[in-house]
C-alpha positions in Angstrom: -42.1 62.4 -83.2 -42.3 63.5 -79.6 -39.2 62.9 -77.4 -40.1 61.4 -74.2 -38.4 63.4 -71.4 -37.4 61.4 -68.1 -39.2 62.6 -65.3 -37.0 64.1 -62.8 -37.6 62.2 -59.2 -37.0 64.1 -55.7 -34.7 62.6 -53.1 -36.7 59.8 -51.6 -38.0 60.4 -48.0 -37.2 57.4 -45.7 -39.0 58.4 -42.1 -38.5 55.4 -40.5 -34.6 56.3 -40.1 -35.6 59.4 -38.0 -36.3 57.2 -34.7 -32.8 55.5 -34.8 -30.7 55.9 -31.8 -27.3 57.0 -31.4 -24.8 54.3 -30.9 -22.8 54.2 -27.5 -24.6 57.4 -26.5 -23.0 59.5 -28.7 -24.4 62.0 -31.1 -27.7 63.9 -30.8 -30.2 62.3 -28.6 -32.7 60.7 -31.3 -36.9 60.3 -30.5 -38.0 58.3 -29.1 -38.8 54.8 -30.9 -42.7 54.1 -30.8 -44.0 50.6 -32.2 -45.0 50.3 -35.2 -48.8 50.6 -35.3 -51.4 48.2 -37.6 -51.7 50.9 -39.8 -48.4 51.1 -41.0 -48.5 47.7 -42.2 -49.0 47.3 -45.9 -51.8 45.6 -47.3 -49.2 42.6 -48.7 -48.0 42.3 -45.1 -51.5 41.9 -44.2 -52.4 39.1 -46.6 -49.2 37.5 -45.6 -50.4 37.1 -42.0 -53.7 36.0 -42.6 -52.6 33.7 -45.4 -49.6 32.2 -44.3 -46.3 31.9 -46.7 -46.9 30.9 -50.5 -46.9 27.3 -51.0 -43.4 26.7 -53.1 -42.1 23.8 -55.2 -40.9 20.9 -52.7 -37.1 21.4 -54.1 -37.5 25.1 -54.4 -34.3 26.7 -53.5 -36.5 29.7 -51.9 -37.4 27.3 -48.8 -35.4 28.8 -45.7 -32.5 26.8 -44.6 -34.2 26.2 -41.3 -37.4 25.5 -42.4 -35.8 22.9 -44.7 -33.4 21.6 -41.5 -36.8 21.4 -39.8 -38.2 19.3 -42.4 -35.6 17.0 -42.6 -35.1 16.5 -38.9 -38.7 15.5 -39.0 -38.5 12.9 -41.3 -35.3 11.4 -39.4 -37.2 10.9 -36.5 -40.1 9.3 -38.3 -37.9 6.6 -39.8 -36.0 6.5 -36.7 -39.5 5.6 -34.6 -40.5 3.2 -37.5 -37.2 0.4 -37.0 -37.2 -2.4 -35.4 -35.5 -2.7 -31.8 -32.3 -4.7 -31.7 -31.5 -6.6 -28.8 -28.7 -5.1 -26.8 -26.2 -8.1 -24.9 -25.7 -7.3 -21.5 -23.7 -9.7 -19.4 -25.5 -11.6 -16.8 -24.1 -11.6 -13.0 -22.3 -15.0 -13.6 -18.8 -16.2 -14.6 -18.2 -13.8 -17.8 -18.6 -10.8 -15.5 -16.3 -12.2 -12.8 -13.5 -13.1 -15.0 -13.9 -9.7 -16.9 -13.6 -7.9 -13.3 -10.5 -10.1 -12.7 -8.9 -9.3 -15.8 -9.2 -5.6 -15.1 -8.3 -5.5 -11.5 -5.4 -7.8 -12.2 -2.2 -5.7 -11.4 0.0 -8.9 -11.4 3.1 -8.6 -13.8 3.6 -10.5 -16.8 5.7 -13.9 -15.9 9.6 -14.0 -16.7 11.2 -16.8 -18.5 13.5 -18.8 -16.6 16.2 -21.3 -16.8 14.7 -24.6 -16.4 18.0 -26.4 -15.3 20.2 -26.5 -12.1 22.1 -23.9 -11.6 26.3 -25.3 -11.0 28.3 -22.4 -10.4 32.6 -22.8 -9.7 33.9 -19.9 -8.0 37.7 -19.4 -8.4 40.0 -18.2 -5.1 42.3 -15.3 -5.1 45.4 -16.2 -7.4 48.3 -13.6 -6.6 51.3 -14.8 -4.3 50.4 -18.8 -5.1 47.5 -19.1 -3.3 45.2 -20.1 -6.0 46.0 -21.1 -9.6 42.4 -21.4 -10.7 43.7 -24.5 -12.7 41.3 -26.7 -10.7 38.4 -25.0 -10.6 38.7 -24.3 -14.7 38.8 -28.0 -15.3 36.2 -28.9 -13.2 33.9 -26.1 -14.8 34.8 -26.9 -18.7 34.2 -30.4 -18.0 31.0 -30.3 -16.0 28.0 -29.8 -18.7 26.2 -26.4 -17.7 28.5 -25.2 -15.3 29.6 -21.7 -14.9 32.6 -20.3 -13.6 32.9 -16.8 -12.1 35.8 -15.4 -9.7 35.5 -14.8 -5.9 34.8 -11.0 -6.5 31.9 -11.1 -9.0 29.1 -12.2 -5.8 26.8 -10.1 -7.5 27.3 -11.5 -10.8 26.8 -15.0 -9.4 23.4 -13.7 -7.4 22.2 -12.3 -10.8 23.0 -16.0 -12.2 21.3 -17.9 -9.8 18.0 -15.7 -9.9 17.7 -16.8 -13.6 17.0 -20.2 -12.5 13.8 -21.5 -11.6 13.2 -21.5 -8.0 12.5 -25.6 -8.1 16.0 -26.3 -9.8 18.9 -27.3 -7.6 21.7 -24.7 -7.0 25.1 -26.1 -6.2 28.1 -23.7 -5.6 31.7 -24.6 -5.6 34.4 -22.6 -4.1 38.0 -22.8 -3.7 39.9 -20.1 -1.2 38.3 -16.9 -0.8 35.5 -18.3 -3.7 34.7 -20.9 -0.8 34.3 -18.0 1.7 32.3 -15.9 -1.3 30.0 -18.9 -1.7 29.2 -19.3 1.8 28.8 -14.9 1.5 26.0 -15.5 -1.3 24.1 -18.4 0.8 23.8 -15.7 3.6 22.6 -13.1 1.1 20.2 -15.4 -0.8 18.8 -16.8 3.2 16.7 -13.1 3.5 13.1 -12.5 2.7 14.4 -9.9 -0.6 15.6 -13.1 -2.2 12.8 -15.7 -1.2 15.2 -17.6 1.1 16.3 -19.2 -1.9 17.6 -22.6 -1.1 20.9 -23.9 -1.8 21.2 -27.9 -2.5 24.9 -28.3 -2.2 27.9 -25.9 -1.0 31.0 -27.5 -1.7 34.1 -25.3 0.4 37.7 -26.3 -1.0 40.2 -25.2 2.0 38.0 -21.6 2.1 39.9 -18.7 3.8 38.8 -15.6 5.6 37.2 -14.5 9.1 33.9 -16.0 10.5 32.7 -17.8 7.4 32.9 -21.1 9.7 28.7 -21.2 10.3 26.5 -22.5 7.4 23.3 -21.1 7.1 20.4 -22.8 7.3 18.9 -22.3 3.7 22.1 -24.8 2.7 21.0 -27.8 2.4 24.4 -30.0 2.6 27.9 -28.6 2.9 31.1 -30.7 2.0 34.0 -29.0 3.4 37.6 -29.7 2.6 40.3 -28.0 4.9 44.0 -28.7 5.1 46.5 -28.1 8.0 49.5 -26.0 8.5 51.3 -23.5 10.2 49.3 -20.3 8.9 46.0 -20.6 10.2 44.9 -18.0 7.3 46.0 -20.2 4.6 44.0 -22.3 5.6 40.5 -23.6 6.0 38.6 -24.2 9.2 35.9 -27.0 9.9 32.4 -25.7 9.5 29.3 -25.9 11.5 25.7 -25.6 10.4 23.4 -23.1 12.7 20.5 -25.3 12.4 21.5 -29.1 11.9 17.6 -29.8 11.3 18.2 -27.9 8.3 21.9 -28.7 7.1 24.3 -31.8 7.0 28.1 -30.7 7.3 30.7 -33.0 6.4 34.3 -31.8 7.2 37.2 -33.7 5.6 41.1 -32.9 6.7 43.1 -32.8 3.4 47.4 -33.2 3.5 47.2 -31.3 0.2 48.7 -27.8 0.3 46.5 -24.7 -0.1 47.4 -24.0 -3.7 46.9 -27.7 -4.8 43.7 -28.8 -3.2 41.6 -28.0 -6.0 44.3 -30.0 -8.5 43.7 -33.2 -6.5 41.6 -35.9 -8.7 40.6 -37.9 -5.5 38.9 -34.3 -4.1 37.6 -33.6 -7.9 35.8 -37.0 -7.8 34.4 -36.7 -4.7 33.1 -33.1 -6.0 31.8 -35.0 -9.4 30.2 -37.6 -7.1 28.5 -35.5 -4.5 27.0 -33.1 -7.4 25.7 -36.1 -9.3 24.0 -37.2 -6.1 22.0 -34.0 -5.7 20.9 -34.1 -9.4 19.8 -37.7 -9.2 18.0 -36.6 -5.9 16.1 -34.0 -8.2 15.1 -36.5 -11.0 18.0 -34.6 -13.4 20.1 -36.6 -15.6 23.0 -38.6 -14.4 26.2 -36.2 -14.8 29.0 -38.9 -15.7 26.4 -40.4 -18.4 26.4 -36.6 -19.7 30.3 -36.3 -19.5 30.6 -39.3 -21.3 28.4 -38.3 -24.3 30.2 -34.9 -24.3 33.2 -36.5 -24.3 32.4 -39.0 -27.5 31.1 -35.7 -29.2 34.4 -34.2 -28.8 36.2 -37.2 -29.6 33.9 -37.3 -32.8 34.5 -33.2 -33.5 38.2 -33.8 -32.9 38.0 -36.9 -36.2 36.1 -34.9 -38.2 38.4 -32.1 -38.0 41.9 -34.4 -38.5 40.0 -36.1 -41.7 39.0 -32.5 -42.8 43.1 -31.2 -42.5 44.1 -34.5 -44.4 41.6 -34.3 -47.3 
């Protein structure tokens, strides 16, 4: 039995490496590269060049990725061309386009909610040294439905309160002593471009004290001014005049009461409520005295219920 000895093979010589150039110009200079001639192409390569790539199965994994991608793209393109053309809705040059343009270009801020009720504000005076006790202002504000009460030095808060009410709602200011002067200053502040020349339907000043506050601005429709007489002018008000009688009616009434007692006078309080009710009636508001009666009846009913509950 013969034993086959493996034939020893010498090293394989690769002449293709002799023409490689050195990287970055380092090392020995290689021989110049020469383009391979057709004689160096093997017979198998010639057959590939002439016959093209061999046919492979449709789902063969040996198909190159680029060939698959090209085939897929071609099939998608053919499918798209066979799809029906869908109509695209383009707005015509009409109302729809104008509405859309107006909506895009509209830069007006959102409307703010406002109070659609009259702004009736009572302003207390300076309570030190017996100048004003504030009791009369408090009683009137507490018994007039919807009224609010502030101090004479809260002018900014009063302005903000007035601005909360709709422009078509009446505004009434009632102030005693320094509160009367504050009411006139507030009216002057509202009579400006900044505040839209907001009108005051009724300004009632009860013996207002101060300096240079006797001229009523033209945004006040009516001023009812009660003032007293005494030895010290600063502790009593003065007669008022309208800056423009075409816009403002001023009614001055001289009173016998002391400065600190004028706001507590039943007669003055009745005239104040009567004047407020007249202004509200001109603006189609509910009758003030009817509302007061309803409020008094409601209070009496609540007091009666509380009394019965306490007995039970």
